[in-house]
Backbone bond lengths (Angstrom), bond angles and torsions (degrees), N, CA, C in turn:
res aa  C-N    CA-C-N  psi(-1)  N-CA   C-N-CA  omega(-1)  CA-C   N-CA-C  phi
1 M - - - 1.451 - - 1.532 109.15 -
2 K 1.318 114.55 145.92 1.459 120.08 179.74 1.530 110.34 -76.23
3 T 1.316 114.21 157.99 1.465 119.25 178.11 1.529 109.69 -78.20
4 E 1.325 115.33 163.69 1.467 119.68 177.24 1.522 110.63 -58.83
5 Q 1.310 116.22 -40.14 1.468 120.23 -178.96 1.528 110.83 -62.95
6 E 1.327 117.67 -43.86 1.467 121.00 178.86 1.527 110.85 -63.31
7 L 1.317 115.72 -43.25 1.460 119.93 -179.97 1.524 111.47 -65.28
8 L 1.316 116.71 -43.69 1.458 119.83 178.06 1.523 111.64 -61.85
9 K 1.308 116.71 -37.49 1.466 120.58 177.35 1.533 110.11 -63.37
10 Q 1.321 117.24 -44.92 1.462 120.69 179.37 1.530 111.21 -65.31
11 I 1.317 117.02 -40.97 1.465 120.98 178.27 1.522 109.84 -62.15
12 T 1.312 116.77 -43.91 1.459 121.45 179.62 1.528 110.94 -62.73
13 Q 1.324 117.13 -44.76 1.466 120.66 -179.93 1.526 111.35 -64.15
14 L 1.317 116.33 -43.98 1.457 119.71 -179.20 1.527 110.93 -67.51
15 T 1.307 117.18 -41.34 1.458 121.17 178.03 1.524 110.57 -62.47
16 Y 1.323 116.79 -41.62 1.463 120.48 177.34 1.531 110.57 -62.86
17 N 1.319 116.99 -42.02 1.458 121.33 177.64 1.524 110.45 -59.45
18 I 1.311 116.47 -45.11 1.464 120.14 179.38 1.529 110.12 -65.01
19 E 1.317 117.25 -45.45 1.459 120.84 -179.51 1.532 111.33 -60.42
20 T 1.320 116.68 -40.19 1.459 121.92 -176.90 1.526 112.92 -78.06
21 N 1.321 116.82 -45.45 1.462 120.71 -172.23 1.522 114.91 -99.80
22 Y 1.311 117.17 -18.11 1.461 121.46 -178.74 1.536 109.47 -137.17
23 P 1.326 117.75 61.25 1.473 120.01 -175.34 1.533 112.85 -59.15
24 E 1.323 116.84 -30.57 1.462 119.41 178.68 1.534 111.12 -66.79
25 L 1.304 117.24 -30.04 1.465 121.37 176.20 1.522 110.94 -80.07
26 Y 1.303 116.41 -35.48 1.464 120.78 -177.82 1.528 112.13 -57.04
27 T 1.316 117.44 -38.44 1.463 120.01 -179.53 1.521 111.36 -60.97
28 F 1.334 117.47 -31.24 1.461 120.75 179.69 1.522 112.72 -76.43
29 L 1.315 117.77 -22.42 1.463 119.98 178.97 1.519 111.18 -62.91
30 L 1.313 116.21 -32.74 1.457 120.57 179.82 1.523 111.60 -68.06
31 E 1.331 116.78 -19.58 1.454 121.61 -179.17 1.525 112.23 -101.88
32 D 1.298 117.76 -0.56 1.458 121.97 -176.17 1.527 110.92 -65.27
33 P 1.331 118.39 122.63 1.467 120.62 -179.77 1.525 114.17 -59.17
34 S 1.318 117.57 -24.19 1.469 118.96 -179.33 1.526 111.94 -69.48
35 T 1.325 117.43 -13.81 1.465 120.06 179.33 1.521 112.46 -94.62
36 I 1.321 116.37 -5.66 1.460 120.45 -178.27 1.529 108.13 -100.25
37 P 1.303 117.24 113.58 1.462 119.04 -179.11 1.525 111.34 -68.16
38 S 1.311 115.75 145.71 1.467 120.12 -179.16 1.527 112.11 -90.76
39 M 1.328 116.44 -2.98 1.457 119.37 177.24 1.520 110.01 -131.31
40 E 1.301 115.10 165.63 1.453 119.87 -174.22 1.529 112.57 -66.00
41 H 1.324 117.97 -41.85 1.459 122.29 -179.57 1.531 109.18 -126.93
42 P 1.321 115.83 81.33 1.473 118.40 -176.54 1.528 112.06 -68.18
43 D 1.294 115.07 150.35 1.458 121.65 176.96 1.525 108.29 -87.38
44 I 1.313 116.39 114.50 1.457 120.87 178.66 1.523 107.25 -99.71
45 N 1.317 114.96 120.71 1.458 120.75 -178.60 1.526 108.36 -141.31
46 P 1.317 118.02 174.64 1.473 119.84 -178.07 1.527 113.81 -56.79
47 T 1.305 118.03 -34.51 1.465 120.15 179.88 1.523 110.69 -65.47
48 V 1.313 117.16 -44.39 1.466 121.56 178.89 1.527 110.04 -63.85
49 L 1.315 116.54 -43.16 1.467 120.41 179.90 1.526 111.12 -66.23
50 E 1.308 116.74 -40.15 1.474 120.91 177.98 1.527 109.91 -62.03
51 D 1.313 116.91 -42.51 1.467 120.78 178.13 1.526 110.96 -62.86
52 Y 1.308 116.32 -42.92 1.460 119.77 179.71 1.534 111.20 -65.60
53 L 1.319 116.67 -41.77 1.463 120.70 177.50 1.525 110.10 -59.95
54 E 1.306 116.60 -44.03 1.462 120.54 179.22 1.529 110.62 -63.84
55 T 1.308 117.60 -38.71 1.463 121.61 176.97 1.526 110.58 -61.75
56 L 1.319 116.52 -43.94 1.467 120.06 176.99 1.523 111.60 -60.67
57 K 1.317 116.25 -45.50 1.472 120.62 179.84 1.524 111.19 -60.83
58 Q 1.322 116.26 -45.18 1.457 119.99 -179.20 1.532 111.81 -67.58
59 T 1.305 116.44 -37.12 1.460 120.38 177.82 1.524 110.38 -63.00
60 L 1.318 116.68 -45.64 1.463 120.46 178.97 1.525 110.98 -65.03
61 K 1.310 116.78 -44.68 1.471 120.88 179.24 1.530 110.29 -58.79
62 H 1.309 116.71 -47.64 1.459 121.43 -179.95 1.537 110.36 -61.26
63 Y 1.302 116.70 -42.90 1.461 121.02 179.94 1.529 110.60 -62.18
64 I 1.319 117.00 -46.76 1.473 120.35 -178.85 1.517 110.76 -63.37
65 E 1.323 116.75 -43.19 1.476 120.32 -179.44 1.520 112.22 -63.76
66 N 1.314 117.35 -32.69 1.457 120.76 -174.57 1.526 114.52 -98.97
67 H 1.322 116.59 -2.81 1.468 119.92 -179.79 1.524 111.53 -130.40
68 K 1.301 115.18 39.78 1.469 119.14 177.52 1.519 109.86 -68.23
69 T 1.316 114.54 139.21 1.476 118.18 176.68 1.511 109.02 -81.68
70 K 1.300 114.38 142.61 1.467 119.34 -177.36 1.498 111.59 -95.58
């Protein structure tokens, strides 16, 4: 498993890519329920970060597949 630092770096890079190249998608990331913790002090660990990274990847993949320019 990757370290928290490695995962955070990947999340940051992917988020920057989305913000730069897909600004219309970036606005929806702020509304994504997976980013809203369900408890007051959530436990952030590599598993949670890995899940979030995967969610970002899948969101971007889905967006690209469904918004191809003709």
